[in-house]
Biopython code that builds the backbone (N, CA, C, O; Angstrom):
import numpy as np
from Bio.PDB.StructureBuilder import StructureBuilder

atoms = [
    (1, "MET", "N", (-54.885, 17.128, 57.476)),
    (1, "MET", "CA", (-55.686, 15.709, 57.972)),
    (1, "MET", "C", (-54.655, 15.233, 58.957)),
    (1, "MET", "O", (-54.605, 15.543, 60.147)),
    (2, "SER", "N", (-53.491, 14.099, 58.022)),
    (2, "SER", "CA", (-53.145, 12.871, 58.588)),
    (2, "SER", "C", (-51.859, 13.383, 59.592)),
    (2, "SER", "O", (-51.477, 12.696, 60.540)),
    (3, "PHE", "N", (-51.285, 14.630, 59.251)),
    (3, "PHE", "CA", (-50.829, 15.205, 60.666)),
    (3, "PHE", "C", (-51.309, 15.191, 62.015)),
    (3, "PHE", "O", (-50.724, 14.760, 63.009)),
    (4, "LEU", "N", (-52.993, 15.966, 61.894)),
    (4, "LEU", "CA", (-53.396, 15.357, 63.069)),
    (4, "LEU", "C", (-53.775, 14.615, 63.385)),
    (4, "LEU", "O", (-54.328, 14.727, 64.479)),
    (5, "LYS", "N", (-53.793, 13.390, 62.769)),
    (5, "LYS", "CA", (-54.328, 11.438, 62.897)),
    (5, "LYS", "C", (-52.819, 11.266, 64.203)),
    (5, "LYS", "O", (-52.734, 10.735, 65.310)),
    (6, "ARG", "N", (-51.454, 12.331, 62.964)),
    (6, "ARG", "CA", (-50.365, 11.688, 63.913)),
    (6, "ARG", "C", (-50.662, 11.573, 65.779)),
    (6, "ARG", "O", (-50.612, 10.773, 66.714)),
    (7, "LEU", "N", (-51.029, 13.191, 65.404)),
    (7, "LEU", "CA", (-50.451, 14.599, 67.110)),
    (7, "LEU", "C", (-51.107, 13.369, 67.700)),
    (7, "LEU", "O", (-50.473, 12.509, 68.313)),
    (8, "PHE", "N", (-52.500, 13.331, 67.467)),
    (8, "PHE", "CA", (-53.480, 12.707, 68.420)),
    (8, "PHE", "C", (-53.503, 11.176, 68.208)),
    (8, "PHE", "O", (-54.696, 10.876, 68.158)),
    (9, "GLY", "N", (-53.042, 10.500, 68.117)),
    (9, "GLY", "CA", (-52.945, 8.962, 68.055)),
    (9, "GLY", "C", (-53.038, 8.109, 66.709)),
    (9, "GLY", "O", (-52.445, 7.039, 66.578)),
    (10, "GLY", "N", (-53.936, 8.754, 65.600)),
    (10, "GLY", "CA", (-54.637, 8.409, 64.470)),
    (10, "GLY", "C", (-53.779, 7.410, 63.390)),
    (10, "GLY", "O", (-54.166, 6.477, 62.687)),
    (11, "GLY", "N", (-51.808, 8.316, 63.663)),
    (11, "GLY", "CA", (-51.782, 7.980, 62.769)),
    (11, "GLY", "C", (-51.055, 6.441, 62.550)),
    (11, "GLY", "O", (-51.631, 6.038, 63.561)),
    (12, "ASP", "N", (-50.460, 5.507, 62.203)),
    (12, "ASP", "CA", (-50.024, 4.352, 61.346)),
    (12, "ASP", "C", (-48.301, 4.500, 62.396)),
    (12, "ASP", "O", (-47.942, 3.420, 62.863)),
    (13, "LYS", "N", (-47.338, 5.759, 62.721)),
    (13, "LYS", "CA", (-46.462, 5.746, 63.649)),
    (13, "LYS", "C", (-46.621, 5.198, 65.222)),
    (13, "LYS", "O", (-45.761, 4.714, 65.959)),
    (14, "VAL", "N", (-47.800, 5.411, 65.422)),
    (14, "VAL", "CA", (-48.497, 4.451, 66.858)),
    (14, "VAL", "C", (-48.591, 3.544, 66.889)),
    (14, "VAL", "O", (-47.868, 2.800, 67.553)),
    (15, "ALA", "N", (-49.739, 3.114, 66.024)),
    (15, "ALA", "CA", (-49.936, 1.822, 65.574)),
    (15, "ALA", "C", (-49.158, 0.732, 65.328)),
    (15, "ALA", "O", (-49.571, -0.427, 65.289)),
    (16, "ASP", "N", (-47.476, 1.271, 65.080)),
    (16, "ASP", "CA", (-46.772, 0.233, 65.119)),
    (16, "ASP", "C", (-45.867, -0.214, 66.326)),
    (16, "ASP", "O", (-45.263, -1.215, 66.711)),
    (17, "ALA", "N", (-46.232, 1.742, 66.904)),
    (17, "ALA", "CA", (-44.718, 1.416, 68.648)),
    (17, "ALA", "C", (-46.300, 0.307, 69.506)),
    (17, "ALA", "O", (-45.994, -0.768, 70.021)),
    (18, "SER", "N", (-47.489, 0.664, 69.522)),
    (18, "SER", "CA", (-48.027, -0.578, 70.092)),
    (18, "SER", "C", (-48.191, -2.320, 70.128)),
    (18, "SER", "O", (-48.200, -3.166, 71.022)),
    (19, "ALA", "N", (-48.330, -2.335, 68.425)),
    (19, "ALA", "CA", (-47.923, -3.890, 67.862)),
    (19, "ALA", "C", (-46.277, -4.689, 67.114)),
    (19, "ALA", "O", (-45.770, -5.105, 66.072)),
    (20, "PRO", "N", (-45.987, -4.425, 68.923)),
    (20, "PRO", "CA", (-44.406, -4.694, 67.798)),
    (20, "PRO", "C", (-44.861, -6.150, 66.433)),
    (20, "PRO", "O", (-45.961, -6.654, 66.661)),
    (21, "VAL", "N", (-44.400, -6.513, 65.666)),
    (21, "VAL", "CA", (-43.867, -7.360, 64.269)),
    (21, "VAL", "C", (-43.328, -7.857, 64.699)),
    (21, "VAL", "O", (-42.553, -7.236, 65.426)),
    (22, "VAL", "N", (-43.181, -9.580, 64.689)),
    (22, "VAL", "CA", (-42.167, -10.497, 64.549)),
    (22, "VAL", "C", (-41.818, -10.726, 63.704)),
    (22, "VAL", "O", (-42.350, -11.412, 62.831)),
    (23, "ALA", "N", (-40.368, -9.995, 63.702)),
    (23, "ALA", "CA", (-39.465, -10.696, 62.656)),
    (23, "ALA", "C", (-38.879, -11.787, 62.082)),
    (23, "ALA", "O", (-38.904, -12.022, 60.874)),
    (24, "ARG", "N", (-38.131, -12.740, 63.265)),
    (24, "ARG", "CA", (-37.440, -14.274, 63.579)),
    (24, "ARG", "C", (-37.406, -13.817, 64.769)),
    (24, "ARG", "O", (-37.190, -12.706, 65.252)),
    (25, "GLN", "N", (-37.822, -15.535, 65.466)),
    (25, "GLN", "CA", (-37.734, -15.932, 66.565)),
    (25, "GLN", "C", (-36.924, -16.568, 66.472)),
    (25, "GLN", "O", (-36.520, -16.432, 65.317)),
    (26, "VAL", "N", (-36.180, -17.452, 67.118)),
    (26, "VAL", "CA", (-35.370, -18.743, 68.294)),
    (26, "VAL", "C", (-35.091, -18.322, 69.525)),
    (26, "VAL", "O", (-35.030, -17.282, 70.180)),
    (27, "GLU", "N", (-34.890, -19.883, 69.659)),
    (27, "GLU", "CA", (-35.570, -20.772, 70.835)),
    (27, "GLU", "C", (-33.542, -20.489, 71.620)),
    (27, "GLU", "O", (-32.689, -20.548, 70.734)),
    (28, "HIS", "N", (-33.345, -20.397, 72.141)),
    (28, "HIS", "CA", (-32.394, -20.249, 73.127)),
    (28, "HIS", "C", (-32.199, -20.775, 74.956)),
    (28, "HIS", "O", (-32.495, -19.888, 75.757)),
    (29, "LYS", "N", (-31.983, -21.404, 75.235)),
    (29, "LYS", "CA", (-32.083, -22.426, 76.807)),
    (29, "LYS", "C", (-33.229, -21.656, 77.188)),
    (29, "LYS", "O", (-33.240, -20.561, 77.749)),
    (30, "GLY", "N", (-34.128, -22.315, 76.837)),
    (30, "GLY", "CA", (-35.505, -22.873, 77.037)),
    (30, "GLY", "C", (-36.331, -20.961, 77.009)),
    (30, "GLY", "O", (-37.537, -20.990, 77.253)),
    (31, "PHE", "N", (-35.829, -19.727, 76.785)),
    (31, "PHE", "CA", (-36.598, -19.091, 76.132)),
    (31, "PHE", "C", (-37.084, -19.010, 74.645)),
    (31, "PHE", "O", (-36.819, -19.814, 73.751)),
    (32, "LEU", "N", (-37.893, -17.811, 74.554)),
    (32, "LEU", "CA", (-38.188, -17.805, 72.905)),
    (32, "LEU", "C", (-37.628, -15.991, 72.382)),
    (32, "LEU", "O", (-38.386, -15.083, 72.041)),
    (33, "VAL", "N", (-36.470, -15.948, 72.458)),
    (33, "VAL", "CA", (-36.001, -14.831, 71.522)),
    (33, "VAL", "C", (-36.457, -14.034, 70.406)),
    (33, "VAL", "O", (-36.236, -14.344, 69.235)),
    (34, "SER", "N", (-37.208, -12.822, 70.837)),
    (34, "SER", "CA", (-38.465, -12.621, 69.286)),
    (34, "SER", "C", (-37.730, -11.184, 68.867)),
    (34, "SER", "O", (-37.647, -10.339, 69.758)),
    (35, "ALA", "N", (-37.217, -10.885, 67.604)),
    (35, "ALA", "CA", (-36.601, -9.862, 67.047)),
    (35, "ALA", "C", (-38.020, -9.033, 66.819)),
    (35, "ALA", "O", (-39.074, -9.542, 66.438)),
    (36, "THR", "N", (-37.747, -7.303, 67.218)),
    (36, "THR", "CA", (-39.202, -6.933, 66.971)),
    (36, "THR", "C", (-38.411, -5.502, 66.757)),
    (36, "THR", "O", (-38.518, -4.508, 67.475)),
    (37, "PRO", "N", (-37.583, -5.656, 65.573)),
    (37, "PRO", "CA", (-37.361, -4.246, 65.218)),
    (37, "PRO", "C", (-38.117, -2.934, 63.926)),
    (37, "PRO", "O", (-38.520, -3.092, 62.773)),
    (38, "TYR", "N", (-38.042, -1.861, 64.702)),
    (38, "TYR", "CA", (-39.539, -0.852, 64.016)),
    (38, "TYR", "C", (-38.350, -0.041, 63.024)),
    (38, "TYR", "O", (-37.161, 0.103, 63.307)),
    (39, "LYS", "N", (-39.000, 0.393, 61.890)),
    (39, "LYS", "CA", (-38.760, 1.522, 60.953)),
    (39, "LYS", "C", (-38.210, 2.599, 62.007)),
    (39, "LYS", "O", (-38.625, 2.235, 63.108)),
    (40, "ALA", "N", (-37.295, 4.017, 62.164)),
    (40, "ALA", "CA", (-37.172, 4.785, 62.647)),
    (40, "ALA", "C", (-36.165, 5.480, 62.167)),
    (40, "ALA", "O", (-35.005, 5.074, 62.247)),
    (41, "ASP", "N", (-36.571, 6.841, 61.498)),
    (41, "ASP", "CA", (-35.733, 7.828, 60.750)),
    (41, "ASP", "C", (-34.848, 7.158, 60.216)),
    (41, "ASP", "O", (-33.655, 6.950, 60.436)),
    (42, "GLY", "N", (-36.013, 6.657, 59.053)),
    (42, "GLY", "CA", (-35.429, 6.086, 57.813)),
    (42, "GLY", "C", (-34.302, 4.479, 58.287)),
    (42, "GLY", "O", (-33.718, 3.667, 57.569)),
    (43, "GLN", "N", (-34.393, 4.583, 59.455)),
    (43, "GLN", "CA", (-33.871, 3.024, 59.226)),
    (43, "GLN", "C", (-34.796, 1.826, 61.187)),
    (43, "GLN", "O", (-35.543, 1.827, 62.165)),
    (44, "TYR", "N", (-33.987, 1.249, 60.485)),
    (44, "TYR", "CA", (-34.527, 0.197, 61.551)),
    (44, "TYR", "C", (-33.600, 0.034, 63.008)),
    (44, "TYR", "O", (-32.432, -0.232, 63.294)),
    (45, "GLN", "N", (-34.542, 0.280, 63.546)),
    (45, "GLN", "CA", (-34.592, 0.552, 65.638)),
    (45, "GLN", "C", (-33.844, -1.716, 66.063)),
    (45, "GLN", "O", (-34.461, -2.615, 65.492)),
    (46, "THR", "N", (-33.111, -1.942, 66.637)),
    (46, "THR", "CA", (-32.961, -2.602, 67.267)),
    (46, "THR", "C", (-33.705, -3.070, 68.433)),
    (46, "THR", "O", (-33.981, -2.342, 69.386)),
    (47, "CYS", "N", (-34.037, -4.351, 68.330)),
    (47, "CYS", "CA", (-35.691, -3.981, 69.204)),
    (47, "CYS", "C", (-36.223, -5.547, 69.405)),
    (47, "CYS", "O", (-36.239, -6.288, 68.422)),
    (48, "GLY", "N", (-36.619, -5.984, 70.595)),
    (48, "GLY", "CA", (-37.334, -7.783, 70.332)),
    (48, "GLY", "C", (-37.083, -7.694, 71.972)),
    (48, "GLY", "O", (-36.479, -6.925, 72.720)),
    (49, "ILE", "N", (-38.070, -9.194, 72.158)),
    (49, "ILE", "CA", (-38.718, -10.095, 73.377)),
    (49, "ILE", "C", (-38.004, -10.907, 74.174)),
    (49, "ILE", "O", (-37.583, -11.701, 73.332)),
    (50, "VAL", "N", (-37.742, -11.125, 74.795)),
    (50, "VAL", "CA", (-36.588, -12.360, 75.977)),
    (50, "VAL", "C", (-38.358, -12.561, 76.355)),
    (50, "VAL", "O", (-39.121, -11.741, 76.867)),
    (51, "SER", "N", (-38.595, -13.786, 75.944)),
    (51, "SER", "CA", (-39.777, -14.055, 76.952)),
    (51, "SER", "C", (-40.175, -16.016, 77.131)),
    (51, "SER", "O", (-40.137, -16.655, 76.080)),
    (52, "LYS", "N", (-40.394, -16.507, 77.971)),
    (52, "LYS", "CA", (-40.566, -17.829, 79.119)),
    (52, "LYS", "C", (-41.367, -17.968, 79.743)),
    (52, "LYS", "O", (-41.908, -16.962, 80.204)),
    (53, "GLU", "N", (-41.893, -19.356, 80.107)),
    (53, "GLU", "CA", (-43.280, -19.978, 80.672)),
    (53, "GLU", "C", (-42.387, -20.226, 81.862)),
    (53, "GLU", "O", (-41.314, -20.808, 82.021)),
    (54, "ILE", "N", (-43.380, -19.449, 82.778)),
    (54, "ILE", "CA", (-42.259, -19.735, 84.701)),
    (54, "ILE", "C", (-43.952, -19.969, 85.920)),
    (54, "ILE", "O", (-44.699, -19.228, 86.557)),
    (55, "GLY", "N", (-43.852, -21.041, 85.721)),
    (55, "GLY", "CA", (-44.774, -21.688, 86.791)),
    (55, "GLY", "C", (-45.937, -21.676, 86.207)),
    (55, "GLY", "O", (-46.869, -21.428, 86.973)),
    (56, "GLY", "N", (-46.201, -21.854, 85.141)),
    (56, "GLY", "CA", (-47.516, -22.461, 83.848)),
    (56, "GLY", "C", (-47.966, -20.388, 83.593)),
    (56, "GLY", "O", (-49.172, -20.144, 83.552)),
    (57, "VAL", "N", (-46.925, -19.081, 83.443)),
    (57, "VAL", "CA", (-47.455, -17.898, 83.309)),
    (57, "VAL", "C", (-46.106, -17.292, 82.922)),
    (57, "VAL", "O", (-44.986, -17.331, 83.432)),
    (58, "GLN", "N", (-46.641, -16.698, 81.797)),
    (58, "GLN", "CA", (-45.860, -16.556, 80.357)),
    (58, "GLN", "C", (-45.205, -14.354, 81.297)),
    (58, "GLN", "O", (-45.771, -13.328, 81.676)),
    (59, "LYS", "N", (-43.622, -14.958, 81.157)),
    (59, "LYS", "CA", (-43.149, -13.753, 80.985)),
    (59, "LYS", "C", (-42.566, -12.987, 80.031)),
    (59, "LYS", "O", (-41.899, -13.506, 79.137)),
    (60, "GLU", "N", (-42.742, -11.767, 80.113)),
    (60, "GLU", "CA", (-41.420, -10.916, 78.692)),
    (60, "GLU", "C", (-41.006, -10.315, 79.421)),
    (60, "GLU", "O", (-41.488, -10.167, 80.544)),
    (61, "HIS", "N", (-40.008, -9.799, 79.010)),
    (61, "HIS", "CA", (-38.746, -8.846, 78.360)),
    (61, "HIS", "C", (-38.775, -8.187, 77.664)),
    (61, "HIS", "O", (-38.004, -8.715, 76.863)),
    (62, "LYS", "N", (-39.198, -6.969, 77.049)),
    (62, "LYS", "CA", (-38.703, -5.822, 76.035)),
    (62, "LYS", "C", (-37.779, -4.974, 75.829)),
    (62, "LYS", "O", (-37.855, -4.169, 76.757)),
    (63, "PHE", "N", (-36.807, -4.642, 75.029)),
    (63, "PHE", "CA", (-35.766, -4.179, 75.426)),
    (63, "PHE", "C", (-35.543, -3.478, 73.758)),
    (63, "PHE", "O", (-36.140, -3.991, 72.812)),
    (64, "ILE", "N", (-34.813, -2.519, 73.600)),
    (64, "ILE", "CA", (-34.319, -1.723, 72.812)),
    (64, "ILE", "C", (-33.147, -1.175, 73.121)),
    (64, "ILE", "O", (-32.874, -0.791, 74.258)),
    (65, "ARG", "N", (-32.494, -1.111, 72.290)),
    (65, "ARG", "CA", (-31.225, -0.564, 72.346)),
    (65, "ARG", "C", (-31.041, 0.310, 70.843)),
    (65, "ARG", "O", (-31.625, 0.200, 69.765)),
    (66, "ALA", "N", (-29.755, 1.376, 71.406)),
    (66, "ALA", "CA", (-29.708, 2.749, 70.423)),
    (66, "ALA", "C", (-29.470, 2.005, 68.753)),
    (66, "ALA", "O", (-30.143, 2.499, 67.849)),
    (67, "ASP", "N", (-28.509, 0.831, 68.404)),
    (67, "ASP", "CA", (-28.259, 0.922, 67.061)),
    (67, "ASP", "C", (-28.842, 0.658, 65.835)),
    (67, "ASP", "O", (-29.358, -0.418, 65.530)),
    (68, "ARG", "N", (-28.811, 1.031, 65.567)),
    (68, "ARG", "CA", (-30.354, 1.177, 63.943)),
    (68, "ARG", "C", (-28.816, 1.232, 62.436)),
    (68, "ARG", "O", (-27.726, 1.683, 62.086)),
    (69, "PHE", "N", (-30.103, 0.266, 62.097)),
    (69, "PHE", "CA", (-29.361, -0.390, 60.499)),
    (69, "PHE", "C", (-30.059, 0.110, 59.401)),
    (69, "PHE", "O", (-31.132, 0.677, 59.608)),
    (70, "ALA", "N", (-29.661, 0.004, 58.354)),
    (70, "ALA", "CA", (-30.223, 0.766, 56.942)),
    (70, "ALA", "C", (-30.990, -0.652, 56.690)),
    (70, "ALA", "O", (-31.941, -0.612, 55.910)),
    (71, "SER", "N", (-30.575, -2.200, 57.431)),
    (71, "SER", "CA", (-31.279, -3.040, 55.741)),
    (71, "SER", "C", (-32.120, -3.896, 57.404)),
    (71, "SER", "O", (-31.331, -4.261, 58.275)),
    (72, "LEU", "N", (-33.482, -4.091, 57.614)),
    (72, "LEU", "CA", (-34.158, -5.383, 58.085)),
    (72, "LEU", "C", (-33.519, -5.880, 58.541)),
    (72, "LEU", "O", (-33.394, -5.874, 59.766)),
    (73, "ASP", "N", (-32.558, -6.791, 57.427)),
    (73, "ASP", "CA", (-31.951, -8.173, 58.122)),
    (73, "ASP", "C", (-30.916, -7.842, 58.990)),
    (73, "ASP", "O", (-30.724, -8.434, 60.052)),
    (74, "ASP", "N", (-30.351, -7.066, 58.643)),
    (74, "ASP", "CA", (-29.005, -6.587, 59.782)),
    (74, "ASP", "C", (-29.718, -6.707, 61.290)),
    (74, "ASP", "O", (-29.428, -7.485, 62.199)),
    (75, "ALA", "N", (-30.794, -5.628, 61.243)),
    (75, "ALA", "CA", (-31.229, -5.447, 62.346)),
    (75, "ALA", "C", (-32.225, -6.697, 63.176)),
    (75, "ALA", "O", (-32.841, -6.464, 64.216)),
    (76, "VAL", "N", (-32.221, -7.874, 62.551)),
    (76, "VAL", "CA", (-33.241, -8.985, 63.018)),
    (76, "VAL", "C", (-32.162, -9.411, 63.963)),
    (76, "VAL", "O", (-32.095, -9.419, 65.193)),
    (77, "GLU", "N", (-31.192, -9.825, 62.841)),
    (77, "GLU", "CA", (-29.652, -10.250, 63.581)),
    (77, "GLU", "C", (-28.960, -9.967, 64.913)),
    (77, "GLU", "O", (-28.633, -10.648, 65.885)),
    (78, "VAL", "N", (-28.837, -8.226, 64.432)),
    (78, "VAL", "CA", (-28.414, -7.657, 65.510)),
    (78, "VAL", "C", (-29.516, -7.783, 67.336)),
    (78, "VAL", "O", (-29.059, -7.550, 68.455)),
    (79, "SER", "N", (-30.759, -8.151, 67.040)),
    (79, "SER", "CA", (-31.748, -8.262, 67.571)),
    (79, "SER", "C", (-32.121, -9.194, 68.707)),
    (79, "SER", "O", (-32.527, -9.119, 69.867)),
    (80, "LEU", "N", (-31.710, -10.318, 67.605)),
    (80, "LEU", "CA", (-31.855, -11.872, 68.377)),
    (80, "LEU", "C", (-30.472, -11.939, 68.529)),
    (80, "LEU", "O", (-30.568, -12.903, 69.289)),
    (81, "LYS", "N", (-29.125, -11.736, 68.463)),
    (81, "LYS", "CA", (-27.696, -11.234, 69.456)),
    (81, "LYS", "C", (-28.032, -10.925, 71.437)),
    (81, "LYS", "O", (-28.019, -11.350, 72.592)),
    (82, "LYS", "N", (-28.314, -9.771, 70.416)),
    (82, "LYS", "CA", (-28.697, -8.923, 72.066)),
    (82, "LYS", "C", (-29.486, -9.357, 73.185)),
    (82, "LYS", "O", (-29.327, -9.172, 74.391)),
    (83, "GLY", "N", (-30.976, -10.397, 72.097)),
    (83, "GLY", "CA", (-31.951, -10.901, 73.648)),
    (83, "GLY", "C", (-30.691, -12.330, 73.423)),
    (83, "GLY", "O", (-30.307, -12.498, 74.581)),
    (84, "ILE", "N", (-30.228, -12.956, 72.884)),
    (84, "ILE", "CA", (-29.600, -14.294, 73.565)),
    (84, "ILE", "C", (-28.413, -13.999, 74.184)),
    (84, "ILE", "O", (-27.831, -14.923, 74.752)),
    (85, "GLN", "N", (-27.733, -12.433, 74.193)),
    (85, "GLN", "CA", (-27.088, -12.523, 75.510)),
    (85, "GLN", "C", (-28.001, -11.914, 76.691)),
    (85, "GLN", "O", (-27.501, -12.244, 77.766)),
    (86, "LEU", "N", (-29.078, -11.198, 76.854)),
    (86, "LEU", "CA", (-29.661, -10.833, 77.723)),
    (86, "LEU", "C", (-29.713, -12.319, 78.958)),
    (86, "LEU", "O", (-29.553, -12.352, 80.178)),
    (87, "VAL", "N", (-30.021, -13.434, 77.910)),
    (87, "VAL", "CA", (-30.254, -15.015, 78.518)),
    (87, "VAL", "C", (-29.097, -15.318, 78.813)),
    (87, "VAL", "O", (-29.182, -15.706, 79.978)),
    (88, "ASP", "N", (-27.707, -15.413, 78.388)),
    (88, "ASP", "CA", (-26.746, -15.616, 79.019)),
    (88, "ASP", "C", (-26.293, -15.124, 79.975)),
    (88, "ASP", "O", (-25.659, -15.586, 80.924)),
    (89, "GLU", "N", (-26.862, -13.476, 79.539)),
    (89, "GLU", "CA", (-25.801, -12.544, 81.382)),
    (89, "GLU", "C", (-26.693, -12.924, 82.216)),
    (89, "GLU", "O", (-26.249, -13.834, 82.916)),
    (90, "GLN", "N", (-28.187, -12.529, 82.568)),
    (90, "GLN", "CA", (-29.507, -12.883, 83.499)),
    (90, "GLN", "C", (-30.673, -13.998, 83.407)),
    (90, "GLN", "O", (-31.739, -13.948, 84.022)),
    (91, "GLY", "N", (-30.238, -15.072, 82.467)),
    (91, "GLY", "CA", (-31.290, -15.851, 82.866)),
    (91, "GLY", "C", (-32.462, -15.203, 83.094)),
    (91, "GLY", "O", (-32.852, -14.156, 82.578)),
    (92, "ASP", "N", (-33.339, -16.325, 84.409)),
    (92, "ASP", "CA", (-34.625, -15.767, 85.138)),
    (92, "ASP", "C", (-34.995, -14.183, 85.234)),
    (92, "ASP", "O", (-36.004, -13.479, 85.285)),
    (93, "LYS", "N", (-33.401, -14.024, 85.228)),
    (93, "LYS", "CA", (-33.658, -12.678, 86.290)),
    (93, "LYS", "C", (-34.004, -11.457, 85.547)),
    (93, "LYS", "O", (-33.899, -10.384, 86.140)),
    (94, "VAL", "N", (-34.388, -11.480, 84.373)),
    (94, "VAL", "CA", (-33.919, -10.615, 83.492)),
    (94, "VAL", "C", (-35.618, -10.393, 83.050)),
    (94, "VAL", "O", (-36.079, -9.737, 82.116)),
    (95, "PHE", "N", (-36.201, -11.060, 83.915)),
    (95, "PHE", "CA", (-37.914, -10.807, 84.508)),
    (95, "PHE", "C", (-37.944, -10.307, 85.535)),
    (95, "PHE", "O", (-39.101, -10.232, 85.947)),
    (96, "SER", "N", (-37.145, -9.859, 86.265)),
    (96, "SER", "CA", (-37.100, -8.445, 87.684)),
    (96, "SER", "C", (-36.757, -7.569, 87.182)),
    (96, "SER", "O", (-36.623, -6.514, 87.802)),
]
sb = StructureBuilder()
sb.init_structure("model")
sb.init_model(0)
sb.init_chain("A")
sb.init_seg("    ")
for serial, (resi, resn, name, xyz) in enumerate(atoms, 1):
    if name == "N":
        sb.init_residue(resn, " ", resi, " ")
    sb.init_atom(name, np.array(xyz, "f"), 0.0, 1.0, " ", f" {name:<3s}", serial, name[0])
structure = sb.get_structure()
């Protein structure tokens, strides 16, 4: 029965994908960078959210990278670095 639940949206894997868990956050140049790595095939996938309030509206840009790590701590560190890199390279354009 658990196979059918996962297949049709009732399993844990679907719930994890819809509600990212913030492992750590840092503020960088007025942006909030959140590391949200998730488990995929026994490793942790690099993933995060860059957010900022602009004109009273909260903007978010979610990103996923191909990098995977055995350690959650390593995935968190790289996710934060990738988010900071996005801010440095694109600034507010990241939301376009």
